C-alpha positions as CSV (number, residue, x, y, z in Angstrom):
1,M,0.0,0.0,0.0
2,R,1.4,3.4,-0.9
3,D,2.1,5.9,1.9
4,D,0.0,8.6,0.2
5,V,-3.1,6.5,-0.1
6,P,-5.5,6.8,2.9
7,V,-6.6,3.7,4.6
8,V,-10.4,3.1,4.4
9,V,-11.8,0.7,6.9
10,T,-14.5,-1.4,5.3
11,G,-16.5,-4.5,6.3
12,L,-18.0,-3.3,9.5
13,G,-21.7,-4.0,9.4
14,A,-24.6,-2.4,11.3
15,Y,-24.8,-3.4,15.0
16,P,-26.0,-1.9,18.2
17,M,-23.3,-0.5,20.5
18,R,-23.7,0.5,24.1
19,G,-23.2,4.2,24.7
20,V,-21.4,5.3,21.5
21,A,-22.0,5.5,17.8
22,G,-21.6,2.5,15.6
23,P,-19.3,1.4,12.7
24,E,-19.1,4.9,11.2
25,L,-17.3,6.2,14.3
26,V,-15.0,3.2,14.3
27,R,-14.1,3.7,10.7
28,E,-13.5,7.4,11.2
29,A,-11.4,6.8,14.4
30,V,-9.2,4.1,12.8
31,T,-8.7,6.2,9.6
32,R,-7.7,9.2,11.6
33,W,-5.6,7.1,14.0
34,L,-3.6,5.4,11.3
35,G,-3.2,8.8,9.6
36,L,-1.5,10.2,12.8
37,V,0.8,7.2,13.1
38,V,1.8,7.4,9.4
39,A,2.5,11.1,9.8
40,D,4.7,10.5,12.9
41,A,8.3,10.4,11.5
42,E,9.4,8.0,14.2
43,L,6.5,5.6,13.9
44,A,6.0,5.6,10.1
45,P,9.0,3.4,9.3
46,Y,7.4,0.6,11.3
47,L,4.5,0.5,8.8
48,I,6.7,0.1,5.7
49,G,5.7,-3.1,4.0
50,V,2.7,-3.6,6.4
51,D,-0.7,-4.4,4.8
52,R,-2.4,-1.3,6.3
53,A,-5.8,-2.3,5.2
54,R,-5.4,-5.6,7.1
55,L,-4.0,-3.7,10.1
56,A,-6.9,-1.3,10.0
57,G,-9.3,-4.2,10.0
58,H,-7.6,-5.7,13.1
59,L,-7.6,-2.3,14.8
60,A,-11.3,-1.7,14.0
61,L,-12.3,-5.1,15.4
62,T,-10.5,-4.4,18.7
63,L,-11.8,-0.9,18.9
64,T,-15.4,-2.1,18.1
65,V,-15.2,-4.4,21.1
66,A,-13.6,-1.8,23.3
67,L,-16.4,0.7,22.5
68,G,-19.1,-1.8,23.4
69,G,-19.8,-3.5,20.1
70,P,-20.1,-7.2,19.6
71,A,-17.1,-9.5,19.7
72,G,-18.8,-12.1,17.6
73,D,-16.8,-15.3,17.9
74,L,-13.6,-13.5,18.5
75,V,-12.4,-13.0,22.1
76,R,-9.4,-10.8,21.3
77,P,-9.9,-9.9,17.6
78,A,-6.6,-8.0,17.2
79,A,-4.3,-9.5,19.7
80,G,-0.9,-8.2,18.9
81,A,-2.0,-5.9,16.0
82,W,0.8,-3.5,17.0
83,R,3.0,-6.0,18.9
84,G,4.5,-7.6,15.8
85,L,5.8,-4.3,14.5
86,G,8.7,-4.1,17.0
87,L,7.7,-0.8,18.7
88,T,9.3,0.2,21.9
89,E,7.1,0.6,25.0
90,A,7.3,4.4,24.6
91,Q,6.4,4.2,20.9
92,H,3.4,1.9,21.7
93,R,2.2,4.4,24.4
94,R,2.4,7.1,21.8
95,V,0.3,5.1,19.4
96,V,-2.3,4.5,22.1
97,D,-2.2,8.2,23.0
98,Y,-3.0,9.0,19.4
99,L,-6.1,6.8,19.6
100,A,-7.2,8.5,22.8
101,G,-6.9,11.9,21.2
102,V,-8.8,10.9,18.1
103,L,-11.6,9.4,20.2
104,R,-11.8,12.6,22.3
105,E,-12.0,14.7,19.1
106,L,-14.9,12.4,18.0
107,G,-16.8,13.1,21.2
108,V,-16.4,9.7,22.8
109,P,-17.1,9.8,26.5
110,A,-14.0,9.9,28.7
111,G,-14.6,6.6,30.4
112,T,-15.0,4.9,27.0
113,V,-11.8,6.5,25.8
114,T,-10.0,5.1,28.8
115,A,-11.4,1.6,28.2
116,A,-10.4,1.7,24.6
117,G,-6.9,2.9,25.5
118,R,-6.7,0.1,28.0
119,A,-7.7,-2.5,25.4
120,F,-4.8,-1.5,23.1
121,A,-2.3,-1.1,26.0
122,D,-3.3,-4.6,27.2
123,E,-2.9,-6.1,23.7
124,A,0.8,-5.2,23.8
125,G,1.2,-6.6,27.3
126,S,1.8,-3.3,28.9
């Protein structure tokens, strides 16, 4: 995937979510989130050669569950989505901080932002 092509998250169907908007919010959050990571000069090299559409799908699944959406048959849909990239602990925290900022910008309640950040911090074993 070329660096200048935005990632578009697809494949999220309609479903009820507790307390926040549905798949549109998840799509927008993941698209903005990956945009921030790609724009970060220190983090962008970790995404070279990575199938960003697949990564976005994994992130969207974990975020969907963290925001109260259904897990379906998957207990941890994106276990290790960031882990395999070789990020340091500090870099991983920055990635999670980007997510929190995006969710706040999208009007997600503070407690839900915290839960989502925890889901991604936990996925890296932090």
